[in-house]
N, C-alpha and C positions, 0 to 999 in steps of 0.2 A: 692119275693119282692126285688127290686134293692137296693143294699147297695152302696151309693154314698159317696166316701171318701173325695173328694175335692168339696166343694159345690159352691164356687164362681167362676164359669167358664163362659167364654164368648162364644158366638156362632157366627160363620161365615159361609159363603157359602161353604167353603172347609174343610169339616170335615173328618178326617181319624180315623177309629177304628182299633186298634190292639188287636187281641184276642190271649191269650197265657196261656198255662198251666204251664208256668215257670215264676216265679216272678223275675224281673230283678235286684233286689237289696236286700242285698249287692252283689257285683260282685265277687263271689267266684268260679265261673266255666265259661268255655268258652261260653256255650249257654246263660248264663245270660249276659255276656259281649256283645254278639252278639245282643240280644234283646235291651239292654240298649242303645247301640250306634245307632241302627236303629231308636228308638224312638226319640233320640236327633236330629238325622239328618233329620227326617221328620219335626220336629219343625223348624230346621234351614232353610229348603227350603220353609217355608211359610205355612205349614199345621197346623190346630188346631187338635192336637192329643188327642184321647181318648183311654184309656187303660182298657181292660177287663181281669182281672186275673181269670182264672178258678182254683178254690182252690183245687189243686191236692195234695198239701203238705203244711206243716206248714211254715209260714213266719212271719217275724218280723213286726207287725203292727206299731211299733214305728218308722219304717222307712218311713211311709206314709207322715209324715210331711216334709220330705226332697225331696218329689217328684219334680223333675225338668224335667220330660219327658212327661208330659201330662197335658191337661187342666182339665181332670177329670179321676179318677180311680174308676172302679167298681169291685166288687168281686162277682163271681157267685159260688154257692155251687156245689160240684162235688161228684158223687157216681160212683166209678170205676166198670163198668159192667163186666170187664175181670177178676175180683178178687172174683167172687162168689165161694162158696165152691165146687160146682160140677165142675166148670171150672178149679179150682186149682188142684183138684184130677185127672181129666182127663188129664191135661197137665203133671202132675207128672208121671202118668202111661206111657204116651207116651215117656217121656224122659228116663225112666227106660228101655223101650223096644227099645230105640234108633231110634224112629221115628222122622224124620226131621220136621214133622208138629207140633211137640211140641214147636218149637221155632218160628212158624209163626202165625201172627194174621191177621184177615181180616182188611180192611181199616177202618172200623168203630168199631172195637172191644173195643177201648179205649174211644169212644165217648159216653157221657151220654146224652141220648135223652131228658132228662128234661131241657137241656140247650136251646132247641128250643124255649120254651115259654119265657124264660128269654131274649133271643136275640130279639124275635119279640116285646116284651115289650120295650126293649131298643131302637129298631129302630123306634118305634112310638114316643118315647120321643125326639130323636135326629135324624135329617136327615143326614145320612152319605153319603158322595160321594165316599169314598174308604174304603174297609174293607180288612185288612191283617190278615191272620191266620198263626200262628206259628206252623209248622210241618204239614205234609200231613195227619197224622192220626187224625187231628181235622178239616179236610177240610169240613166235613158235615155241619159245622157252616155256610158256605157260602150259603147253600141252603135256609137260612132264610132271604136272602136279594134279592131284585128285580134286574131286568135287567138294571136298571138305575145306579146301583152301580158297580164301578170297583172292581173286586174281585181278590185278590192276595194271593198266598201261598209263605211264606218264608220257604224254605224246610229244611235248615240246613245240610242235609245229604241225601244220597241215602239209602233207607230202603229195597230195594229189596235184599233178601237173605243176609242181613247184619249179621245175626247170624253165617254164615259160616266163617267170618273173625275171630271170637272168637274161634270157634271150631278148626280151622286150627292152632291156636296158643295155644291150650290146655287150653282154658279159658271158663268159663261159659258165654254163650251169654248174652249181657248187653242191657237192654232196649227193643226197638221195632224192629221187623223185619217182612217183609211181602213178598208177591209174586209180580212179575212184573205187572201182570194183576191188582192186587189190588192197587198198587201204581199209575198206569196209571188212574184207576178209580177216585182216589182222585184228581190227578192233573187236570183231565178234568173238575172238578167243578169250576176251576178258569179261569179268563181271562188272567192272567199273572203269570208265575212261576219265582220265584227268586232262582237262584242257587248261591252257595257261592264260587265255583271254576269251572274252565273250563271243567274238566273231568265230573263233575256232570251236567253242562249245556248240554254237548254233549249227555249224557245218557237220560236226560229228553226230549231233542229235538227228540230223537229217539222214545220214547214211547208215546208222546203226540203231537198233532198238535197245541196246545196252544203256545202263545208267551213265550219264555224263555229268561230271561235276567240274566246277571252276575253282582251281587252286592256283592263284597267281604266284609269281616268284616272290618269296619272302626275302626281305633285305635286312641287313643290320641297321639298327636305328641309332643315330647320333644327334643329341640335342643341338640345334643350331646355335652358333655363337655369332653375335654381331661382328662384322668385319669392317674396320675403318682404315685399313692400311692405305698409305699414299700410293704404294706400288700396286698397279692393277695387273691381274692375271686371269687369263681364260684357260680352262682345263678341258682336255679331251682325252678320254681313256678308251682304248680300243685295240683290237687285234687287226691282222691284215686280211680280213674278209673283203671280198670285192666291194660290198656296199660301204664299208668303213673307208676304204681307200678312195673311192669316188667321192664320198662325203667330205673328207678332209681336204682333198684337192679343190673341191668347190669352195670350201671355206677359206683356204689360204689364198687362192687366186682371185676370188670374186667378192668375198665378204670382208676379210681382214683389212684390205686397203681402205675400205670405207670407214671402218671403225677407227683406224689409225689417223684419219683426218681429224678426229676429235681427241684421240689419245695416242699421240705419237710414240710415247714410250710405254709399251704394253707387252707383257710377256704372254706368249702362247706356250703352255706347258703340255707336252705330249707324253702319254704313259702307255706302255704296252708295246707289242711288236709293230704297231703302226709307225713307230719311230723309224723303222727300217726303210720305209718307202717315202719319207718326206725329206727333201733336201734341206741342208742347213741354211739358215738366214738369221739376220739380227733379231734378237729377243725371242727366238724360238728355243725353248729348253726341252731337251729330250731326256727323259728319265729312264726309258726302256721298261723292262719288266720290273714291277715293284710289288713286293709282297704286302707291305703295309699301305693300303690305299688311303687310309685316313690321313696319313702324312701328306698325300697328294691333294686330296680334297680340301684339306685345311688351308692350302695356298690359294684356293680359287675364290675370285669374286663372282665368277659366273662359270657354269659348266655348259658345254655345247654337245649336241648330238645331231649333226647336219646331214644325216643320210637321206637320200632321195628315193630309195627302194629297199625292200627287205621283207622278211617273213617272220612270223612269230612275234611274241612280246619282246620289246627291245629292253634287254636286261639293264643296259647301261643307263637307260632313262629312269627306271624305278630305283636303281641303285643310287643315282645322284640325289633323288628325292629323299631317300633314307638317310643320306648324310646332311639333309637340310640345306641344300645348296640352291641358289637361284639357277634355273635351268632354261636354256633356249634350245628348242628342238624343232623338227619339222612335223608335218601331219603324219608322215610315215613313222617317225620316231615316237609319236604319241599314240599309236594304235594300241587299243586295249586299255588306255588310260585317259580316255576322252573326258571323263568327268572332272579331271584336274586342270583342263585347259583354261588359261587366263586367271586361274586362282593359285594353283600349286606350281605352275610353270607356264612358259610362253611358247607359242607356236608361230613359226614363220617359214614360208616356203620359197621366197625369192631372196636374191642377194641383198636387195635394198631393205626389205622388211626384217630379214634376219639381222643385218647390221644394226638397224634402228632399235630392235629389241635388246640387243647386247648393250648398245649405247645407253638406253634408258636405265638398265640395271646398274651400269657403271656410274651413271651420273647422279643417281638418287639413292643414297644409303637407306632411307626410310622404306622406299619401294622395295629395295633388294632384301632388307631384313624381313619385311612382311611376306615376301615370296618364300624366304627361307622357312619361316614358321609354318606357312601353309603347306610347303613341300613336306616337311616333317610330319605334320598332322595327317596329310593324305597318305603317306607311306605307312604310318602307324595303323590307320584304319584299314588299309589294303592288307597288311599283315594279319590283322585280327580276323578279317572276313575269310581269308584263305585258311587259317588254322581252324576256324570254326567249321568250315566245310569238310576239311580233312578229318576232324574229330567225329563229325556226324556219320560219315561213311565207315570209319574204322571201328568205332565203338558201338554205334547204334544202328548202322545200316540205313540211316535216314538221309534223304536229300532235301535240302532247304528249298523253298519255292523260289 
């Protein structure tokens, strides 16, 4: 039975359904931010947006009343087929034996087939013109819609051999990974593939003949304000993903002491669940999960993203630029945003160079304010390009060169 959260919805001839196993609110992680902004942008360009949440994890139903992203929100039950006892035991044995297949899933391993009847019921109730599925491993949902529907996959990331990135960095593989053949199978179910950065667009274009467009993560824009405060503050916003944990440990142990040689009284402000894994120390302020991120970014003289590995576009990097903040990140943190290096933000990969970049920002208000302006301009242009590409495919069926 369909659970309808918002009942008083209007109906038009241009209806878009977004199917997602990630609930977009509260915005505590990069993937939630990505989905939330996509939903808002679909509304801004004139679509009536319907959101179907596949109930893969607990969420705050109290947030439903604050829904600003869709005409209607539906909730579908979910039973994870990849977590049966036999499959868990088999996977654990393979990991003990060091078999790479222990970290690989087939394209439909995470898809609950009972969703098919739910989707078919929903499609009879509402005539959808466009269906967008979040993540390639839920692409089977597209098979429930006819040829008259424009079918799109919002990929978020490359999942081919994604586990190897974690193993290379001595971490347990995180989330989903598959083979190239399986990823191609999933992509081929769509008419259009959305990539979040150029490297991923190139990869998808190689393994599928379907249209691939680049729609980067759009961010909220906030005009930069010059900051002349005597108190200096470095801000890091992040969850407890393995790359964030490794990155902040590197910063606290190897970078921060070098910065404090020049600025002994310097606040490090941590926001998000990353606070849970960092020990208390002097001038470290832990804010935990904060709903109003602007209040956090307003405190920052410089924002950092010191990760040494990772996949996909680094949402926190482009987010900081949208707030018009001086940013220091690594080459990994800058992936997909390379055109902004040394203009919109600074890149450093060693403890010494990272510390010096932060010191340069803190020491020179003019330099810092120029970075802020360039960051804002870069994010604004990034948003405009993404919206333009989305409009072309949704309204005109066109792909820009």
